C-alpha positions in Angstrom: -42.9 17.8 -14.7 -46.7 18.2 -14.2 -48.3 16.3 -11.3 -52.1 15.8 -11.5 -53.7 14.2 -8.5 -57.2 12.7 -8.4 -59.5 11.2 -5.8 -59.0 7.5 -4.9 -61.1 5.4 -7.4 -60.9 8.1 -10.1 -57.5 7.4 -11.5 -58.5 4.9 -14.2 -61.2 7.1 -15.8 -59.0 10.2 -15.4 -56.1 8.6 -17.0 -58.2 7.1 -19.8 -59.6 10.5 -20.6 -56.2 12.1 -20.5 -54.8 9.5 -22.9 -57.8 9.7 -25.3 -57.4 13.5 -25.4 -53.7 13.4 -26.1 -54.1 10.7 -28.8 -56.8 12.7 -30.6 -54.5 15.7 -30.6 -51.5 13.7 -31.8 -53.5 12.2 -34.7 -54.9 15.5 -35.9 -54.7 16.2 -39.6 -54.4 12.5 -40.3 -50.9 12.0 -38.9 -49.6 8.8 -37.5 -48.9 8.6 -33.7 -46.5 6.3 -31.8 -47.3 5.2 -28.3 -45.3 2.9 -26.0 -47.2 1.3 -23.1 -46.1 -0.4 -19.9 -47.8 -3.3 -18.1 -48.4 -3.8 -14.4 -51.6 -3.9 -12.3 -52.4 -0.2 -12.4 -53.0 0.4 -16.1 -55.2 -2.5 -17.0 -58.4 -0.7 -16.0 -57.2 2.4 -17.9 -56.6 0.4 -21.1 -60.0 -1.3 -20.9 -61.7 2.1 -20.7 -59.5 3.6 -23.4 -60.6 0.8 -25.8 -64.2 2.0 -25.5 -63.2 5.4 -26.8 -64.0 6.6 -30.3 -60.4 7.3 -31.5 -58.7 7.1 -34.9 -57.1 3.7 -34.0 -55.8 3.1 -37.4 -53.4 6.1 -37.0 -52.1 4.9 -33.6 -49.1 2.5 -33.4 -48.7 0.8 -30.0 -45.4 -0.6 -28.9 -44.4 -2.2 -25.6 -42.2 -0.6 -23.1 -41.2 -3.9 -21.6 -42.2 -7.6 -21.5 -41.4 -10.7 -19.5 -39.6 -13.5 -21.2 -42.5 -16.0 -21.0 -44.4 -18.2 -23.6 -46.9 -16.7 -25.9 -50.3 -16.5 -24.1 -48.8 -16.7 -20.7 -50.7 -14.9 -17.9 -47.3 -13.3 -17.0 -47.0 -11.6 -20.4 -48.2 -8.0 -20.6 -49.3 -8.7 -24.2 -51.8 -11.3 -23.0 -53.6 -8.6 -21.0 -53.2 -6.0 -23.7 -54.8 -8.3 -26.2 -57.7 -9.2 -23.9 -58.5 -5.7 -22.7 -57.5 -3.5 -25.7 -56.2 -4.9 -28.9 -59.0 -7.4 -29.4 -61.5 -4.5 -29.4 -59.9 -2.0 -31.8 -57.9 -2.1 -34.9 -54.7 -0.5 -33.6 -51.2 -0.9 -34.9 -49.9 -3.7 -32.6 -46.1 -4.1 -32.2 -45.3 -6.8 -29.6 -41.9 -7.4 -28.2 -40.4 -10.7 -29.6 -39.7 -12.3 -26.3 -40.4 -15.8 -27.6 -37.3 -15.7 -29.8 -34.5 -18.2 -29.1 -31.9 -15.4 -29.8 -33.1 -12.6 -27.4 -30.2 -10.3 -28.1 -30.8 -10.3 -31.8 -34.6 -10.0 -31.2 -34.0 -7.0 -29.0 -31.9 -5.4 -31.8 -34.6 -6.2 -34.3 -37.3 -4.6 -32.2 -35.2 -1.5 -31.7 -34.9 -1.2 -35.5 -38.7 -1.0 -35.7 -39.1 1.8 -33.2 -39.6 5.4 -34.2 -36.6 7.7 -33.6 -38.8 9.7 -31.2 -41.9 8.3 -29.5 -44.8 10.8 -29.5 -45.9 9.4 -26.1 -44.6 6.9 -23.6 -46.6 5.5 -20.7 -44.7 4.5 -17.7 -45.6 2.9 -14.3 -43.7 3.0 -11.1 -42.7 0.1 -8.8 -42.4 0.3 -5.0 -38.7 -0.1 -5.4 -38.5 2.8 -7.9 -38.3 0.8 -11.0 -39.9 1.8 -14.3 -40.2 -0.2 -17.5 -38.0 -3.1 -16.6 -35.2 -0.8 -15.5 -34.8 -2.3 -12.0 -32.4 -1.5 -9.2 -29.0 -3.1 -9.6 -29.5 -4.4 -13.1 -26.7 -3.9 -15.6 -29.2 -2.6 -18.2 -29.4 0.6 -16.2 -26.0 1.6 -17.7 -26.9 0.8 -21.3 -26.3 3.8 -23.5 -25.7 2.2 -26.9 -29.0 0.3 -27.4 -32.7 1.3 -27.3 -33.9 -2.2 -26.3 -32.1 -4.6 -24.0 -32.6 -7.9 -22.1 -32.4 -7.7 -18.3 -31.2 -10.2 -15.7 -33.8 -12.0 -13.7 -36.3 -9.9 -11.7 -39.2 -11.4 -9.7 -38.6 -14.8 -11.4 -38.3 -13.6 -15.0 -35.8 -11.9 -17.4 -37.4 -9.1 -19.4 -37.0 -7.2 -22.6 -37.2 -3.4 -22.0 -36.7 0.0 -23.6 -33.7 1.7 -22.2 -33.0 5.2 -21.0 -31.7 6.5 -24.4 -35.1 5.9 -26.2 -37.2 6.9 -23.1 -35.3 10.2 -22.7 -35.8 11.1 -26.4 -39.6 10.7 -26.1 -41.6 13.8 -27.0 -43.8 13.2 -24.0 -44.1 10.8 -21.0 -47.1 10.1 -18.8 -46.7 8.2 -15.5 -49.8 6.5 -14.0 -49.1 5.8 -10.4 -51.4 4.2 -7.7 -50.9 2.2 -4.5 -49.9 3.2 -1.0 -46.7 1.1 -1.3 -45.5 3.5 -4.0 -45.8 6.7 -2.0 -42.1 6.9 -1.2 -41.0 6.1 -4.7 -43.4 8.7 -6.1 -41.9 11.4 -3.8 -38.4 10.4 -5.1 -39.6 10.4 -8.7 -41.0 13.9 -8.3 -37.6 15.1 -7.0 -35.7 13.3 -9.8 -33.8 11.2 -7.3 -31.2 9.4 -9.4 -30.8 6.7 -6.7 -34.0 5.0 -8.1 -34.3 4.0 -11.8 -37.4 6.1 -12.4 -35.6 9.2 -11.2 -33.2 9.0 -14.1 -36.0 9.5 -16.7 -36.2 12.9 -18.3 -38.8 15.0 -16.5 -38.9 18.0 -18.9 -41.9 16.8 -20.8 -43.5 14.5 -18.2 -46.9 14.3 -16.5 -47.7 12.2 -13.5 -51.3 11.1 -13.0 -51.8 9.7 -9.5 -54.4 9.1 -6.8 -51.8 9.3 -4.0 -51.8 12.5 -1.8 
């Protein structure tokens, strides 16, 4: 694992530049690139800056790492913010999770069938409780080994659809973007691969952490 620290206030531009550089490298020679992105408060400024970049957007397919089970257009949906800050500005391959389905189990399986076998790059965030994606402490989905996409129990008022450990741990590369003093303990435990938090169970072999925490 590589840990890159930046000054407070510099995380968003640093992360946007990091992502832009990697996406350009991944789409060299006209190849298609697969990217999975998380929601949460930290990355919104990053994605807004990234959308301003001159990238080969038509060669980038963007999937969701997780999504709340909420109506289309809801402020609680990650997709609502992604559309507003990013997808409405560039012609990127947009692959939203089908959380408005009445058959969530079947919808999760259908989404899994659309995923690449190996993601080129996965972006993850980190919660104060050590969760990542919607892999949260105590949820049965943590033990899922036979599905790449699953539906969680209720967490902070909503069930969620999420990528699971098997697909995350197959990813060619993972980038964590972590900010907020309330995440300092979880970050320390992530760096030491502490398996007692969900994030600590994600493969660190090809991972980079970008953070403004000391």
